[in-house]
C-alpha positions in Angstrom: 5.0 99.0 62.5 5.2 95.2 62.8 8.1 95.2 60.4 10.0 97.9 62.2 9.2 96.1 65.5 10.6 92.9 64.2 13.7 94.6 62.9 14.4 96.3 66.2 13.8 93.0 68.1 16.2 91.1 65.8 18.8 93.9 66.3 18.3 93.8 70.1 18.7 90.1 70.4 21.8 90.2 68.1 23.4 92.8 70.3 22.6 90.9 73.4 24.1 87.8 71.8 27.3 89.6 70.9 27.6 91.0 74.5 27.3 87.5 75.9 29.9 86.2 73.4 32.2 89.0 74.3 32.4 87.8 77.9 33.0 84.1 77.0 36.9 84.3 77.4 36.4 85.2 81.0 33.9 82.4 81.5 36.3 79.8 79.9 39.5 81.2 81.4 39.3 78.6 84.2 38.8 75.7 81.9 42.3 74.5 82.6 41.4 74.2 86.3 38.1 72.4 85.3 35.9 75.3 86.4 33.6 77.8 84.8 34.1 81.3 86.3 30.4 82.3 86.3 30.7 85.2 88.8 33.6 86.7 86.9 31.7 86.2 83.6 28.7 88.1 84.9 31.0 90.8 86.2 32.5 91.0 82.7 29.0 91.3 81.1 28.2 94.2 83.4 31.4 95.9 82.5 30.6 95.5 78.8 27.1 96.9 79.2 28.4 99.8 81.2 31.1 100.4 78.6 28.5 100.6 75.8 26.7 103.4 77.6 29.9 105.2 78.5 32.1 104.9 75.4 33.6 108.4 75.9 35.2 107.3 79.1 36.9 104.2 77.7 40.6 103.7 77.5 42.6 100.7 76.2 46.1 99.4 76.6 47.9 97.6 73.8 49.4 94.2 74.8 52.9 94.9 76.1 52.2 98.6 76.2 53.0 100.9 79.1 50.2 103.5 79.1 46.5 103.7 78.5 45.0 105.5 75.6 41.6 106.9 74.9 39.5 104.5 72.8 37.6 107.2 70.9 38.1 108.9 68.6 41.1 106.6 67.9 38.9 103.6 67.1 37.0 105.4 64.3 39.9 105.4 61.9 40.5 101.6 61.9 36.8 100.9 61.8 36.2 103.1 58.8 39.3 101.8 57.1 38.2 98.2 57.5 34.6 98.9 56.5 35.6 100.7 53.3 37.7 97.7 52.2 35.0 95.2 53.2 32.1 96.9 51.5 34.1 97.9 48.4 35.3 94.3 48.0 31.7 93.0 48.5 30.3 95.4 45.9 33.0 94.6 43.5 32.5 90.9 43.9 28.8 91.3 43.5 29.1 93.3 40.3 31.7 90.9 38.8 29.7 87.8 39.7 26.5 89.1 38.1 28.5 90.2 35.0 30.2 86.8 34.7 26.8 85.1 35.2 25.1 87.1 32.4 28.0 86.4 30.1 28.0 82.7 30.9 24.2 82.4 30.4 24.6 83.6 26.8 26.5 80.4 25.9 25.1 76.9 25.3 24.7 74.5 28.2 27.8 72.6 27.3 30.1 75.6 27.3 28.3 76.9 30.5 29.2 73.7 32.3 32.9 74.1 31.4 32.9 77.7 32.6 31.2 76.7 35.9 33.7 73.9 36.4 36.6 76.4 36.0 35.1 78.8 38.5 34.4 76.0 41.0 38.1 74.8 40.8 39.2 78.4 41.4 37.1 78.5 44.6 39.3 75.9 46.2 42.4 78.2 46.1 43.3 79.3 49.6 42.8 83.0 50.2 46.3 83.4 51.7 47.7 82.1 48.4 45.7 84.7 46.5 47.1 87.5 48.6 50.7 86.2 48.4 50.5 85.6 44.6 49.1 89.2 44.1 52.0 90.7 46.0 54.6 88.5 44.1 53.0 89.5 40.8 53.2 93.2 41.6 56.8 92.9 42.7 57.7 90.9 39.6 56.1 93.5 37.3 57.9 96.2 39.2 61.3 94.5 38.6 60.5 94.0 34.9 59.0 97.4 34.1 60.1 99.7 36.9 56.4 100.6 37.4 54.7 99.9 40.7 51.2 99.3 39.6 49.8 98.9 43.1 51.1 99.6 46.6 51.5 96.3 48.4 51.7 97.5 52.0 50.2 100.2 54.1 52.4 102.6 56.0 51.7 105.1 58.8 51.6 108.0 56.4 49.8 106.3 53.5 46.8 103.9 53.4 46.3 101.4 50.5 42.9 100.5 49.2 42.9 99.2 45.6 44.9 96.0 45.8 43.4 94.8 49.2 39.9 95.4 47.8 40.7 93.5 44.6 42.3 90.6 46.5 39.5 90.4 49.1 36.9 90.3 46.2 38.5 87.4 44.3 37.2 84.3 46.1 33.8 86.0 47.0 33.3 86.7 43.3 33.6 82.9 42.6 31.2 82.1 45.6 28.6 84.7 44.5 29.0 83.4 40.9 28.1 79.9 42.0 25.0 81.2 43.8 23.9 83.6 41.0 24.3 81.1 38.2 22.1 78.6 40.0 19.5 81.4 40.5 19.6 82.5 36.9 19.3 78.9 35.6 16.3 78.3 37.9 14.6 81.5 36.7 15.4 80.5 33.1 13.1 77.5 33.3 10.1 79.5 34.4 7.1 80.3 32.2 7.6 84.0 32.0 10.9 83.5 30.3 9.2 81.2 27.7 6.6 83.9 27.2 9.3 86.6 26.7 11.1 84.4 24.2 7.8 83.8 22.3 7.2 87.5 21.8 10.7 87.9 20.3 12.8 89.4 23.1 16.5 88.7 22.8 18.4 86.5 25.3 20.5 89.4 26.7 17.3 91.5 27.2 15.6 88.7 29.0 18.6 88.1 31.2 19.2 91.8 32.2 15.6 93.1 32.4 13.7 90.1 33.6 15.7 87.2 35.1 18.2 89.6 36.8 15.4 91.4 38.7 14.0 88.1 40.0 17.4 86.3 40.7 19.2 89.1 42.4 17.1 89.1 45.6 17.9 85.4 46.1 21.6 86.2 45.5 21.5 89.0 48.0 19.9 86.9 50.8 22.5 84.1 50.3 25.4 86.6 50.1 25.4 86.8 53.9 27.5 83.6 54.0 30.0 85.3 51.6 30.3 88.3 53.9 31.1 86.1 56.9 33.8 84.5 54.7 35.2 87.9 53.9 35.2 88.9 57.5 37.2 85.8 58.4 39.7 86.7 55.6 39.9 90.3 56.7 42.3 89.6 59.5 44.7 87.8 57.2 44.4 90.6 54.7 45.1 93.3 57.2 48.1 91.3 58.6 49.8 90.7 55.2 49.1 94.1 53.8 50.1 95.8 57.1 46.6 97.5 57.3 45.8 99.2 60.6 42.2 98.0 60.6 39.7 96.9 63.2 40.9 93.2 63.2 44.4 94.4 63.8 43.1 96.4 66.8 41.4 93.2 68.1 44.7 91.4 68.0 46.4 94.2 70.0 44.0 94.0 73.0 42.2 91.1 74.6 39.8 93.1 76.9 36.2 91.7 76.6 34.6 95.2 76.4 37.0 96.3 73.6 36.4 93.1 71.7 32.6 93.6 72.0 32.7 97.2 70.8 34.9 96.3 67.9 32.6 93.4 66.9 29.5 95.7 67.2 31.3 98.3 65.0 31.3 95.8 62.2 27.9 94.2 63.0 25.9 97.4 63.1 26.8 98.6 59.6 26.3 95.1 58.1 22.9 94.9 59.9 21.8 98.2 58.5 23.1 97.3 55.0 21.2 94.0 54.8 18.1 95.4 56.5 17.8 98.3 54.0 18.9 96.1 51.1 16.3 93.4 51.8 13.5 96.0 52.0 14.6 97.8 48.8 15.1 94.6 46.8 11.9 93.1 48.0 10.0 96.1 46.5 12.1 96.3 43.3 11.8 92.6 42.6 8.1 92.3 43.6 9.2 90.3 46.7 10.7 87.7 44.5 7.6 87.1 42.3 7.9 86.7 38.6 8.0 90.0 36.7 
């Protein structure tokens, strides 16, 4: 019960924090006049809280639009679209980073250092450049072969998933590789690995059945930074691929209550994902203890 209570308390404080952040533009709107509009800010907070309990009554107006529209069920589509791309890219990046880590660990330390250096150099490439290069590559291949391997832009009648997921996963794969290789090398120096080697277990077996189970929980905890990085890139991705996702919706309206609801629509699935993931991995990995 204490664990559940702690989770609920963390969730409650996080939601409250998002609500207060959602009203900040109103508070700071008078900064040019050297004043903080505190009364308007609290009014905005009350409107946000009311909106959260009456989402069925909400309407929104696109910037430059002429008429109001119902927020729901319209908002579900961009929310689901963005979350599919985000979670798919994260899972792809996690799988590839672990795979590359295991393959790298099979080599000698000298070769390992060279591989890590190449990955670290690749991490410095701007995410916008990765997106643009991927689109240029697809167009070049199309001109050469006449085959369009991937759709490079979403349209009203057809959504694209594969290329945005791959592109969004590129830099996070490198980031998670950096974290996982450090965790694997740290585990490699522990006594249980020496014991496993002494009884004749192969290097691949030790990596996949022993080190992986202990290292993955550390990687999972530290992956939160990578997810925040992916969220910051999601807006650029949706813009360049013409994806009608949640960040594009945020761009179309500046109302505090809409902003707050949109942020919560991303935060809540991520909170559930990490809460469940941490509980499951803690049990599977013996809470990080050596197996």
